[in-house]
N, CA, C and O atoms as a Tripos MOL2 file, in Angstrom:
@<TRIPOS>MOLECULE
protein
  284   283    71     0     0
PROTEIN
NO_CHARGES

@<TRIPOS>ATOM
      1 N         105.7990  146.2650  156.6280 N.3       1 MET1
      2 CA        106.4320  144.9950  156.3710 C.3       1 MET1
      3 C         107.8080  145.2730  155.7820 C.2       1 MET1
      4 O         107.9640  146.1800  154.9640 O.2       1 MET1
      5 N         108.7670  144.5250  156.1780 N.am      2 THR2
      6 CA        110.1370  144.7320  155.7180 C.3       2 THR2
      7 C         110.5210  143.6510  154.7260 C.2       2 THR2
      8 O         110.2480  142.4690  154.9350 O.2       2 THR2
      9 N         111.1510  144.0680  153.6590 N.am      3 ASN3
     10 CA        111.6450  143.1530  152.6460 C.3       3 ASN3
     11 C         112.8920  142.4600  153.1710 C.2       3 ASN3
     12 O         113.8180  143.1290  153.6290 O.2       3 ASN3
     13 N         112.9360  141.1240  153.1140 N.am      4 SER4
     14 CA        114.0790  140.3890  153.6610 C.3       4 SER4
     15 C         115.3490  140.5810  152.8380 C.2       4 SER4
     16 O         116.4460  140.3910  153.3620 O.2       4 SER4
     17 N         115.2330  140.9470  151.5770 N.am      5 ILE5
     18 CA        116.4090  141.1730  150.7430 C.3       5 ILE5
     19 C         117.0090  142.5450  151.0250 C.2       5 ILE5
     20 O         118.2290  142.6890  151.1060 O.2       5 ILE5
     21 N         116.1640  143.5410  151.1720 N.am      6 HIS6
     22 CA        116.5840  144.9110  151.4530 C.3       6 HIS6
     23 C         115.9040  145.3400  152.7500 C.2       6 HIS6
     24 O         114.7980  145.8790  152.7090 O.2       6 HIS6
     25 N         116.5350  145.1140  153.8970 N.am      7 PRO7
     26 CA        115.8830  145.3230  155.1870 C.3       7 PRO7
     27 C         115.3860  146.7430  155.4250 C.2       7 PRO7
     28 O         114.5180  146.9380  156.2760 O.2       7 PRO7
     29 N         115.8950  147.7370  154.7140 N.am      8 ASN8
     30 CA        115.4560  149.1120  154.9260 C.3       8 ASN8
     31 C         114.3370  149.5300  153.9820 C.2       8 ASN8
     32 O         113.8530  150.6580  154.0680 O.2       8 ASN8
     33 N         113.9240  148.6560  153.0950 N.am      9 ALA9
     34 CA        112.8930  148.9960  152.1140 C.3       9 ALA9
     35 C         111.5280  148.5200  152.6040 C.2       9 ALA9
     36 O         111.3580  147.3540  152.9590 O.2       9 ALA9
     37 N         110.5610  149.4340  152.6180 N.am     10 ASP10
     38 CA        109.1920  149.0570  152.9730 C.3      10 ASP10
     39 C         108.5060  148.5080  151.7310 C.2      10 ASP10
     40 O         108.4240  149.1710  150.6980 O.2      10 ASP10
     41 N         108.0190  147.2870  151.8590 N.am     11 VAL11
     42 CA        107.3340  146.6360  150.7440 C.3      11 VAL11
     43 C         105.9820  146.1560  151.2450 C.2      11 VAL11
     44 O         105.8890  145.4580  152.2550 O.2      11 VAL11
     45 N         104.9430  146.5380  150.5310 N.am     12 TYR12
     46 CA        103.5860  146.1210  150.8560 C.3      12 TYR12
     47 C         103.2510  144.9240  149.9790 C.2      12 TYR12
     48 O         103.4680  144.9550  148.7680 O.2      12 TYR12
     49 N         102.7250  143.8780  150.5870 N.am     13 ARG13
     50 CA        102.3830  142.6690  149.8420 C.3      13 ARG13
     51 C         100.9050  142.3710  150.0010 C.2      13 ARG13
     52 O         100.3310  142.5570  151.0730 O.2      13 ARG13
     53 N         100.2970  141.9050  148.9180 N.am     14 LEU14
     54 CA         98.8670  141.5960  148.9190 C.3      14 LEU14
     55 C          98.6350  140.3360  148.1040 C.2      14 LEU14
     56 O          99.1670  140.1910  147.0030 O.2      14 LEU14
     57 N          97.8400  139.4270  148.6490 N.am     15 VAL15
     58 CA         97.4210  138.2270  147.9280 C.3      15 VAL15
     59 C          95.9060  138.1720  148.0010 C.2      15 VAL15
     60 O          95.3220  138.3580  149.0690 O.2      15 VAL15
     61 N          95.2680  137.9180  146.8640 N.am     16 TYR16
     62 CA         93.8170  137.7740  146.8880 C.3      16 TYR16
     63 C          93.3730  136.7800  145.8220 C.2      16 TYR16
     64 O          94.0970  136.4870  144.8710 O.2      16 TYR16
     65 N          92.1710  136.2770  146.0110 N.am     17 VAL17
     66 CA         91.5550  135.3290  145.0800 C.3      17 VAL17
     67 C          90.2450  135.9420  144.6160 C.2      17 VAL17
     68 O          89.5150  136.5450  145.4030 O.2      17 VAL17
     69 N          89.9550  135.7810  143.3290 N.am     18 SER18
     70 CA         88.6860  136.2640  142.7940 C.3      18 SER18
     71 C          88.1360  135.2500  141.7960 C.2      18 SER18
     72 O          88.8610  134.3760  141.3210 O.2      18 SER18
     73 N          86.8680  135.3750  141.4890 N.am     19 LEU19
     74 CA         86.1870  134.4590  140.5920 C.3      19 LEU19
     75 C          85.6950  135.2220  139.3700 C.2      19 LEU19
     76 O          84.9890  136.2230  139.4960 O.2      19 LEU19
     77 N          86.0710  134.7430  138.1820 N.am     20 ALA20
     78 CA         85.5840  135.3580  136.9400 C.3      20 ALA20
     79 C          84.0860  135.0860  136.8080 C.2      20 ALA20
     80 O          83.6060  134.0310  137.2240 O.2      20 ALA20
     81 N          83.3620  136.0170  136.2390 N.am     21 THR21
     82 CA         81.9240  135.8330  136.0730 C.3      21 THR21
     83 C          81.5980  134.8770  134.9310 C.2      21 THR21
     84 O          80.4670  134.4040  134.8110 O.2      21 THR21
     85 N          82.5960  134.5950  134.0910 N.am     22 PHE22
     86 CA         82.4450  133.6260  133.0080 C.3      22 PHE22
     87 C          83.8320  133.1040  132.6460 C.2      22 PHE22
     88 O          84.8230  133.8010  132.8690 O.2      22 PHE22
     89 N          83.9260  131.8990  132.0950 N.am     23 PRO23
     90 CA         85.2380  131.3610  131.7100 C.3      23 PRO23
     91 C          85.8960  132.2390  130.6430 C.2      23 PRO23
     92 O          85.2250  132.7470  129.7440 O.2      23 PRO23
     93 N          87.2020  132.4100  130.7510 N.am     24 LEU24
     94 CA         87.9290  133.2720  129.8150 C.3      24 LEU24
     95 C          88.6950  132.4470  128.7900 C.2      24 LEU24
     96 O          89.2190  131.3740  129.0890 O.2      24 LEU24
     97 N          88.7420  132.9700  127.5940 N.am     25 GLU25
     98 CA         89.5170  132.3630  126.5110 C.3      25 GLU25
     99 C          90.9770  132.8060  126.6400 C.2      25 GLU25
    100 O          91.2820  133.7900  127.3120 O.2      25 GLU25
    101 N          91.8650  132.0660  125.9880 N.am     26 LEU26
    102 CA         93.2850  132.3900  126.0200 C.3      26 LEU26
    103 C          93.5400  133.8220  125.5610 C.2      26 LEU26
    104 O          94.3450  134.5250  126.1730 O.2      26 LEU26
    105 N          92.8810  134.2640  124.5090 N.am     27 SER27
    106 CA         93.1000  135.6250  124.0000 C.3      27 SER27
    107 C          92.6990  136.6820  125.0280 C.2      27 SER27
    108 O          93.3280  137.7380  125.1030 O.2      27 SER27
    109 N          91.6660  136.4120  125.8160 N.am     28 GLU28
    110 CA         91.2490  137.3560  126.8540 C.3      28 GLU28
    111 C          92.2730  137.3860  127.9930 C.2      28 GLU28
    112 O          92.5670  138.4490  128.5390 O.2      28 GLU28
    113 N          92.8030  136.2380  128.3400 N.am     29 LEU29
    114 CA         93.8310  136.1830  129.3710 C.3      29 LEU29
    115 C          95.1040  136.8900  128.9170 C.2      29 LEU29
    116 O          95.7640  137.5620  129.7100 O.2      29 LEU29
    117 N          95.4430  136.7360  127.6430 N.am     30 GLN30
    118 CA         96.6230  137.4190  127.1030 C.3      30 GLN30
    119 C          96.4310  138.9330  127.1160 C.2      30 GLN30
    120 O          97.3850  139.6720  127.3600 O.2      30 GLN30
    121 N          95.2160  139.4010  126.8590 N.am     31 ALA31
    122 CA         94.9360  140.8380  126.9100 C.3      31 ALA31
    123 C          95.0820  141.3650  128.3430 C.2      31 ALA31
    124 O          95.6270  142.4480  128.5560 O.2      31 ALA31
    125 N          94.5940  140.6000  129.3200 N.am     32 ILE32
    126 CA         94.7500  140.9750  130.7310 C.3      32 ILE32
    127 C          96.2300  141.0400  131.0880 C.2      32 ILE32
    128 O          96.6750  141.9750  131.7550 O.2      32 ILE32
    129 N          96.9830  140.0490  130.6440 N.am     33 GLU33
    130 CA         98.4240  140.0050  130.9260 C.3      33 GLU33
    131 C          99.1360  141.2270  130.3520 C.2      33 GLU33
    132 O          99.9790  141.8230  131.0210 O.2      33 GLU33
    133 N          98.8100  141.5950  129.1430 N.am     34 LYS34
    134 CA         99.4620  142.7350  128.4890 C.3      34 LYS34
    135 C          99.2230  144.0290  129.2720 C.2      34 LYS34
    136 O         100.1510  144.8090  129.4890 O.2      34 LYS34
    137 N          97.9930  144.2470  129.6890 N.am     35 VAL35
    138 CA         97.6590  145.4510  130.4570 C.3      35 VAL35
    139 C          98.3280  145.4170  131.8340 C.2      35 VAL35
    140 O          98.8410  146.4320  132.3060 O.2      35 VAL35
    141 N          98.3190  144.2470  132.4720 N.am     36 ALA36
    142 CA         98.9250  144.1250  133.8050 C.3      36 ALA36
    143 C         100.4250  144.3990  133.7590 C.2      36 ALA36
    144 O         100.9560  145.0900  134.6280 O.2      36 ALA36
    145 N         101.1020  143.8680  132.7650 N.am     37 ILE37
    146 CA        102.5410  144.1020  132.6370 C.3      37 ILE37
    147 C         102.8300  145.5910  132.4890 C.2      37 ILE37
    148 O         103.7330  146.1200  133.1370 O.2      37 ILE37
    149 N         102.0650  146.2630  131.6400 N.am     38 ARG38
    150 CA        102.2610  147.6980  131.4310 C.3      38 ARG38
    151 C         101.9780  148.4890  132.7070 C.2      38 ARG38
    152 O         102.7880  149.3190  133.1200 O.2      38 ARG38
    153 N         100.8220  148.2290  133.3310 N.am     39 ASN39
    154 CA        100.4390  148.9820  134.5280 C.3      39 ASN39
    155 C         101.3990  148.7350  135.6860 C.2      39 ASN39
    156 O         101.7820  149.6700  136.3880 O.2      39 ASN39
    157 N         101.7870  147.4780  135.8860 N.am     40 ASN40
    158 CA        102.7160  147.1620  136.9770 C.3      40 ASN40
    159 C         104.0560  147.8510  136.7720 C.2      40 ASN40
    160 O         104.6300  148.3920  137.7180 O.2      40 ASN40
    161 N         104.5540  147.8350  135.5510 N.am     41 ALA41
    162 CA        105.8490  148.4640  135.2590 C.3      41 ALA41
    163 C         105.7870  149.9720  135.5100 C.2      41 ALA41
    164 O         106.7290  150.5480  136.0550 O.2      41 ALA41
    165 N         104.6890  150.6110  135.1190 N.am     42 GLU42
    166 CA        104.5490  152.0610  135.3210 C.3      42 GLU42
    167 C         104.5940  152.4230  136.8020 C.2      42 GLU42
    168 O         105.0990  153.4850  137.1670 O.2      42 GLU42
    169 N         104.0710  151.5490  137.6530 N.am     43 LEU43
    170 CA        104.0060  151.8370  139.0860 C.3      43 LEU43
    171 C         105.1420  151.2010  139.8760 C.2      43 LEU43
    172 O         105.2760  151.4550  141.0730 O.2      43 LEU43
    173 N         105.9520  150.3890  139.2350 N.am     44 GLY44
    174 CA        107.0420  149.7280  139.9420 C.3      44 GLY44
    175 C         106.5630  148.6070  140.8480 C.2      44 GLY44
    176 O         107.1810  148.3250  141.8750 O.2      44 GLY44
    177 N         105.4610  147.9660  140.4690 N.am     45 VAL45
    178 CA        104.8800  146.8780  141.2420 C.3      45 VAL45
    179 C         105.2330  145.5600  140.5580 C.2      45 VAL45
    180 O         105.2290  145.4660  139.3310 O.2      45 VAL45
    181 N         105.5370  144.5470  141.3630 N.am     46 THR46
    182 CA        105.7740  143.2140  140.8150 C.3      46 THR46
    183 C         104.6920  142.2780  141.3300 C.2      46 THR46
    184 O         104.0040  142.5830  142.3050 O.2      46 THR46
    185 N         104.5460  141.1360  140.6680 N.am     47 GLY47
    186 CA        103.5250  140.2250  141.1300 C.3      47 GLY47
    187 C         103.4290  138.9570  140.3140 C.2      47 GLY47
    188 O         104.2610  138.6550  139.4580 O.2      47 GLY47
    189 N         102.3740  138.2320  140.6210 N.am     48 LEU48
    190 CA        102.0800  136.9680  139.9750 C.3      48 LEU48
    191 C         100.5780  136.8570  139.8450 C.2      48 LEU48
    192 O          99.8500  137.1490  140.7950 O.2      48 LEU48
    193 N         100.0990  136.4380  138.6790 N.am     49 LEU49
    194 CA         98.6720  136.2350  138.4560 C.3      49 LEU49
    195 C          98.4800  134.8430  137.8890 C.2      49 LEU49
    196 O          99.0950  134.4850  136.8840 O.2      49 LEU49
    197 N          97.6220  134.0500  138.5330 N.am     50 THR50
    198 CA         97.3100  132.7180  138.0280 C.3      50 THR50
    199 C          95.8190  132.6310  137.7410 C.2      50 THR50
    200 O          95.0140  133.3530  138.3290 O.2      50 THR50
    201 N          95.4670  131.7350  136.8280 N.am     51 TYR51
    202 CA         94.0650  131.5370  136.4490 C.3      51 TYR51
    203 C          93.8360  130.0510  136.2350 C.2      51 TYR51
    204 O          94.5730  129.4010  135.4950 O.2      51 TYR51
    205 N          92.8070  129.5160  136.8870 N.am     52 CYS52
    206 CA         92.4580  128.1080  136.7300 C.3      52 CYS52
    207 C          90.9750  127.9330  137.0360 C.2      52 CYS52
    208 O          90.5000  128.3320  138.0980 O.2      52 CYS52
    209 N          90.2590  127.3410  136.1090 N.am     53 GLU53
    210 CA         88.8350  127.0420  136.3010 C.3      53 GLU53
    211 C          88.0500  128.2690  136.7710 C.2      53 GLU53
    212 O          87.3010  128.2070  137.7460 O.2      53 GLU53
    213 N          88.2350  129.3720  136.0670 N.am     54 SER54
    214 CA         87.5380  130.6430  136.3270 C.3      54 SER54
    215 C          87.9470  131.3270  137.6250 C.2      54 SER54
    216 O          87.2830  132.2670  138.0610 O.2      54 SER54
    217 N          89.0250  130.8730  138.2430 N.am     55 LYS55
    218 CA         89.5050  131.5020  139.4790 C.3      55 LYS55
    219 C          90.8590  132.1700  139.2330 C.2      55 LYS55
    220 O          91.7410  131.6070  138.5850 O.2      55 LYS55
    221 N          90.9960  133.3710  139.7600 N.am     56 PHE56
    222 CA         92.2560  134.0990  139.7320 C.3      56 PHE56
    223 C          92.8560  134.0920  141.1300 C.2      56 PHE56
    224 O          92.1320  134.1530  142.1230 O.2      56 PHE56
    225 N          94.1660  134.0180  141.2050 N.am     57 MET57
    226 CA         94.9000  134.2660  142.4350 C.3      57 MET57
    227 C          95.9950  135.2460  142.0390 C.2      57 MET57
    228 O          96.7500  135.0050  141.0970 O.2      57 MET57
    229 N          96.0720  136.3490  142.7670 N.am     58 GLN58
    230 CA         97.0770  137.3500  142.4410 C.3      58 GLN58
    231 C          97.8750  137.7220  143.6800 C.2      58 GLN58
    232 O          97.3380  137.8810  144.7760 O.2      58 GLN58
    233 N          99.1810  137.8550  143.4620 N.am     59 PHE59
    234 CA        100.1200  138.3450  144.4680 C.3      59 PHE59
    235 C         100.7250  139.6170  143.9030 C.2      59 PHE59
    236 O         101.2130  139.6250  142.7730 O.2      59 PHE59
    237 N         100.6980  140.6870  144.6740 N.am     60 LEU60
    238 CA        101.2940  141.9570  144.2660 C.3      60 LEU60
    239 C         102.2110  142.4510  145.3740 C.2      60 LEU60
    240 O         101.9450  142.2200  146.5540 O.2      60 LEU60
    241 N         103.2990  143.1340  144.9970 N.am     61 GLU61
    242 CA        104.1470  143.7700  145.9960 C.3      61 GLU61
    243 C         104.7480  145.0430  145.4300 C.2      61 GLU61
    244 O         105.0740  145.1380  144.2470 O.2      61 GLU61
    245 N         104.8830  146.0130  146.3140 N.am     62 GLY62
    246 CA        105.4280  147.3060  145.9520 C.3      62 GLY62
    247 C         105.0330  148.3240  147.0050 C.2      62 GLY62
    248 O         104.7150  147.9640  148.1390 O.2      62 GLY62
    249 N         105.0530  149.5740  146.6370 N.am     63 LYS63
    250 CA        104.6130  150.6510  147.5210 C.3      63 LYS63
    251 C         103.1100  150.4720  147.7720 C.2      63 LYS63
    252 O         102.3600  150.2050  146.8330 O.2      63 LYS63
    253 N         102.6700  150.6110  149.0030 N.am     64 GLN64
    254 CA        101.2780  150.3270  149.3500 C.3      64 GLN64
    255 C         100.2830  151.0810  148.4700 C.2      64 GLN64
    256 O          99.3290  150.4770  147.9790 O.2      64 GLN64
    257 N         100.4750  152.3520  148.2630 N.am     65 SER65
    258 CA         99.5210  153.1240  147.4550 C.3      65 SER65
    259 C          99.4720  152.6210  146.0130 C.2      65 SER65
    260 O          98.4140  152.6450  145.3840 O.2      65 SER65
    261 N         100.6100  152.1660  145.4890 N.am     66 ASP66
    262 CA        100.6480  151.6430  144.1120 C.3      66 ASP66
    263 C          99.9590  150.2890  144.0090 C.2      66 ASP66
    264 O          99.2290  150.0300  143.0520 O.2      66 ASP66
    265 N         100.1910  149.4270  144.9960 N.am     67 VAL67
    266 CA         99.5280  148.1170  145.0000 C.3      67 VAL67
    267 C          98.0230  148.3050  145.1070 C.2      67 VAL67
    268 O          97.2640  147.6320  144.4100 O.2      67 VAL67
    269 N          97.5870  149.2080  145.9660 N.am     68 GLU68
    270 CA         96.1500  149.4420  146.1390 C.3      68 GLU68
    271 C          95.5310  150.0730  144.8880 C.2      68 GLU68
    272 O          94.3620  149.8300  144.5870 O.2      68 GLU68
    273 N          96.2980  150.8730  144.1670 N.am     69 GLU69
    274 CA         95.7880  151.4450  142.9090 C.3      69 GLU69
    275 C          95.5140  150.3410  141.8880 C.2      69 GLU69
    276 O          94.5010  150.3740  141.1900 O.2      69 GLU69
    277 N          96.4150  149.3670  141.8040 N.am     70 ILE70
    278 CA         96.2250  148.2580  140.8690 C.3      70 ILE70
    279 C          95.0420  147.4100  141.2820 C.2      70 ILE70
    280 O          94.2520  146.9790  140.4420 O.2      70 ILE70
    281 N          94.9180  147.1680  142.5920 N.am     71 LEU71
    282 CA         93.8060  146.3650  143.0920 C.3      71 LEU71
    283 C          92.4870  146.9940  142.7170 C.2      71 LEU71
    284 O          91.4310  146.4590  143.0530 O.2      71 LEU71
@<TRIPOS>BOND
     1     1     2 1
     2     2     3 1
     3     3     4 2
     4     3     5 am
     5     5     6 1
     6     6     7 1
     7     7     8 2
     8     7     9 am
     9     9    10 1
    10    10    11 1
    11    11    12 2
    12    11    13 am
    13    13    14 1
    14    14    15 1
    15    15    16 2
    16    15    17 am
    17    17    18 1
    18    18    19 1
    19    19    20 2
    20    19    21 am
    21    21    22 1
    22    22    23 1
    23    23    24 2
    24    23    25 am
    25    25    26 1
    26    26    27 1
    27    27    28 2
    28    27    29 am
    29    29    30 1
    30    30    31 1
    31    31    32 2
    32    31    33 am
    33    33    34 1
    34    34    35 1
    35    35    36 2
    36    35    37 am
    37    37    38 1
    38    38    39 1
    39    39    40 2
    40    39    41 am
    41    41    42 1
    42    42    43 1
    43    43    44 2
    44    43    45 am
    45    45    46 1
    46    46    47 1
    47    47    48 2
    48    47    49 am
    49    49    50 1
    50    50    51 1
    51    51    52 2
    52    51    53 am
    53    53    54 1
    54    54    55 1
    55    55    56 2
    56    55    57 am
    57    57    58 1
    58    58    59 1
    59    59    60 2
    60    59    61 am
    61    61    62 1
    62    62    63 1
    63    63    64 2
    64    63    65 am
    65    65    66 1
    66    66    67 1
    67    67    68 2
    68    67    69 am
    69    69    70 1
    70    70    71 1
    71    71    72 2
    72    71    73 am
    73    73    74 1
    74    74    75 1
    75    75    76 2
    76    75    77 am
    77    77    78 1
    78    78    79 1
    79    79    80 2
    80    79    81 am
    81    81    82 1
    82    82    83 1
    83    83    84 2
    84    83    85 am
    85    85    86 1
    86    86    87 1
    87    87    88 2
    88    87    89 am
    89    89    90 1
    90    90    91 1
    91    91    92 2
    92    91    93 am
    93    93    94 1
    94    94    95 1
    95    95    96 2
    96    95    97 am
    97    97    98 1
    98    98    99 1
    99    99   100 2
   100    99   101 am
   101   101   102 1
   102   102   103 1
   103   103   104 2
   104   103   105 am
   105   105   106 1
   106   106   107 1
   107   107   108 2
   108   107   109 am
   109   109   110 1
   110   110   111 1
   111   111   112 2
   112   111   113 am
   113   113   114 1
   114   114   115 1
   115   115   116 2
   116   115   117 am
   117   117   118 1
   118   118   119 1
   119   119   120 2
   120   119   121 am
   121   121   122 1
   122   122   123 1
   123   123   124 2
   124   123   125 am
   125   125   126 1
   126   126   127 1
   127   127   128 2
   128   127   129 am
   129   129   130 1
   130   130   131 1
   131   131   132 2
   132   131   133 am
   133   133   134 1
   134   134   135 1
   135   135   136 2
   136   135   137 am
   137   137   138 1
   138   138   139 1
   139   139   140 2
   140   139   141 am
   141   141   142 1
   142   142   143 1
   143   143   144 2
   144   143   145 am
   145   145   146 1
   146   146   147 1
   147   147   148 2
   148   147   149 am
   149   149   150 1
   150   150   151 1
   151   151   152 2
   152   151   153 am
   153   153   154 1
   154   154   155 1
   155   155   156 2
   156   155   157 am
   157   157   158 1
   158   158   159 1
   159   159   160 2
   160   159   161 am
   161   161   162 1
   162   162   163 1
   163   163   164 2
   164   163   165 am
   165   165   166 1
   166   166   167 1
   167   167   168 2
   168   167   169 am
   169   169   170 1
   170   170   171 1
   171   171   172 2
   172   171   173 am
   173   173   174 1
   174   174   175 1
   175   175   176 2
   176   175   177 am
   177   177   178 1
   178   178   179 1
   179   179   180 2
   180   179   181 am
   181   181   182 1
   182   182   183 1
   183   183   184 2
   184   183   185 am
   185   185   186 1
   186   186   187 1
   187   187   188 2
   188   187   189 am
   189   189   190 1
   190   190   191 1
   191   191   192 2
   192   191   193 am
   193   193   194 1
   194   194   195 1
   195   195   196 2
   196   195   197 am
   197   197   198 1
   198   198   199 1
   199   199   200 2
   200   199   201 am
   201   201   202 1
   202   202   203 1
   203   203   204 2
   204   203   205 am
   205   205   206 1
   206   206   207 1
   207   207   208 2
   208   207   209 am
   209   209   210 1
   210   210   211 1
   211   211   212 2
   212   211   213 am
   213   213   214 1
   214   214   215 1
   215   215   216 2
   216   215   217 am
   217   217   218 1
   218   218   219 1
   219   219   220 2
   220   219   221 am
   221   221   222 1
   222   222   223 1
   223   223   224 2
   224   223   225 am
   225   225   226 1
   226   226   227 1
   227   227   228 2
   228   227   229 am
   229   229   230 1
   230   230   231 1
   231   231   232 2
   232   231   233 am
   233   233   234 1
   234   234   235 1
   235   235   236 2
   236   235   237 am
   237   237   238 1
   238   238   239 1
   239   239   240 2
   240   239   241 am
   241   241   242 1
   242   242   243 1
   243   243   244 2
   244   243   245 am
   245   245   246 1
   246   246   247 1
   247   247   248 2
   248   247   249 am
   249   249   250 1
   250   250   251 1
   251   251   252 2
   252   251   253 am
   253   253   254 1
   254   254   255 1
   255   255   256 2
   256   255   257 am
   257   257   258 1
   258   258   259 1
   259   259   260 2
   260   259   261 am
   261   261   262 1
   262   262   263 1
   263   263   264 2
   264   263   265 am
   265   265   266 1
   266   266   267 1
   267   267   268 2
   268   267   269 am
   269   269   270 1
   270   270   271 1
   271   271   272 2
   272   271   273 am
   273   273   274 1
   274   274   275 1
   275   275   276 2
   276   275   277 am
   277   277   278 1
   278   278   279 1
   279   279   280 2
   280   279   281 am
   281   281   282 1
   282   282   283 1
   283   283   284 2
@<TRIPOS>SUBSTRUCTURE
     1 MET1         2 RESIDUE 1 A MET
     2 THR2         6 RESIDUE 1 A THR
     3 ASN3        10 RESIDUE 1 A ASN
     4 SER4        14 RESIDUE 1 A SER
     5 ILE5        18 RESIDUE 1 A ILE
     6 HIS6        22 RESIDUE 1 A HIS
     7 PRO7        26 RESIDUE 1 A PRO
     8 ASN8        30 RESIDUE 1 A ASN
     9 ALA9        34 RESIDUE 1 A ALA
    10 ASP10       38 RESIDUE 1 A ASP
    11 VAL11       42 RESIDUE 1 A VAL
    12 TYR12       46 RESIDUE 1 A TYR
    13 ARG13       50 RESIDUE 1 A ARG
    14 LEU14       54 RESIDUE 1 A LEU
    15 VAL15       58 RESIDUE 1 A VAL
    16 TYR16       62 RESIDUE 1 A TYR
    17 VAL17       66 RESIDUE 1 A VAL
    18 SER18       70 RESIDUE 1 A SER
    19 LEU19       74 RESIDUE 1 A LEU
    20 ALA20       78 RESIDUE 1 A ALA
    21 THR21       82 RESIDUE 1 A THR
    22 PHE22       86 RESIDUE 1 A PHE
    23 PRO23       90 RESIDUE 1 A PRO
    24 LEU24       94 RESIDUE 1 A LEU
    25 GLU25       98 RESIDUE 1 A GLU
    26 LEU26      102 RESIDUE 1 A LEU
    27 SER27      106 RESIDUE 1 A SER
    28 GLU28      110 RESIDUE 1 A GLU
    29 LEU29      114 RESIDUE 1 A LEU
    30 GLN30      118 RESIDUE 1 A GLN
    31 ALA31      122 RESIDUE 1 A ALA
    32 ILE32      126 RESIDUE 1 A ILE
    33 GLU33      130 RESIDUE 1 A GLU
    34 LYS34      134 RESIDUE 1 A LYS
    35 VAL35      138 RESIDUE 1 A VAL
    36 ALA36      142 RESIDUE 1 A ALA
    37 ILE37      146 RESIDUE 1 A ILE
    38 ARG38      150 RESIDUE 1 A ARG
    39 ASN39      154 RESIDUE 1 A ASN
    40 ASN40      158 RESIDUE 1 A ASN
    41 ALA41      162 RESIDUE 1 A ALA
    42 GLU42      166 RESIDUE 1 A GLU
    43 LEU43      170 RESIDUE 1 A LEU
    44 GLY44      174 RESIDUE 1 A GLY
    45 VAL45      178 RESIDUE 1 A VAL
    46 THR46      182 RESIDUE 1 A THR
    47 GLY47      186 RESIDUE 1 A GLY
    48 LEU48      190 RESIDUE 1 A LEU
    49 LEU49      194 RESIDUE 1 A LEU
    50 THR50      198 RESIDUE 1 A THR
    51 TYR51      202 RESIDUE 1 A TYR
    52 CYS52      206 RESIDUE 1 A CYS
    53 GLU53      210 RESIDUE 1 A GLU
    54 SER54      214 RESIDUE 1 A SER
    55 LYS55      218 RESIDUE 1 A LYS
    56 PHE56      222 RESIDUE 1 A PHE
    57 MET57      226 RESIDUE 1 A MET
    58 GLN58      230 RESIDUE 1 A GLN
    59 PHE59      234 RESIDUE 1 A PHE
    60 LEU60      238 RESIDUE 1 A LEU
    61 GLU61      242 RESIDUE 1 A GLU
    62 GLY62      246 RESIDUE 1 A GLY
    63 LYS63      250 RESIDUE 1 A LYS
    64 GLN64      254 RESIDUE 1 A GLN
    65 SER65      258 RESIDUE 1 A SER
    66 ASP66      262 RESIDUE 1 A ASP
    67 VAL67      266 RESIDUE 1 A VAL
    68 GLU68      270 RESIDUE 1 A GLU
    69 GLU69      274 RESIDUE 1 A GLU
    70 ILE70      278 RESIDUE 1 A ILE
    71 LEU71      282 RESIDUE 1 A LEU
């Protein structure tokens, strides 16, 4: 897949939805966010994570092997 901003850069994109096994409290979501920010930065991956009614939707983009490692 080619990035429209940088046509010569290969960017792998992934979107998925998952269901939490139990509802999460704000503090638990903040802990997930903290770890995700650190891990994504280490691998050079960007993304978006949403949570609503025990459902997550995540979009990740970066080098394919790095995105798959996070997944």
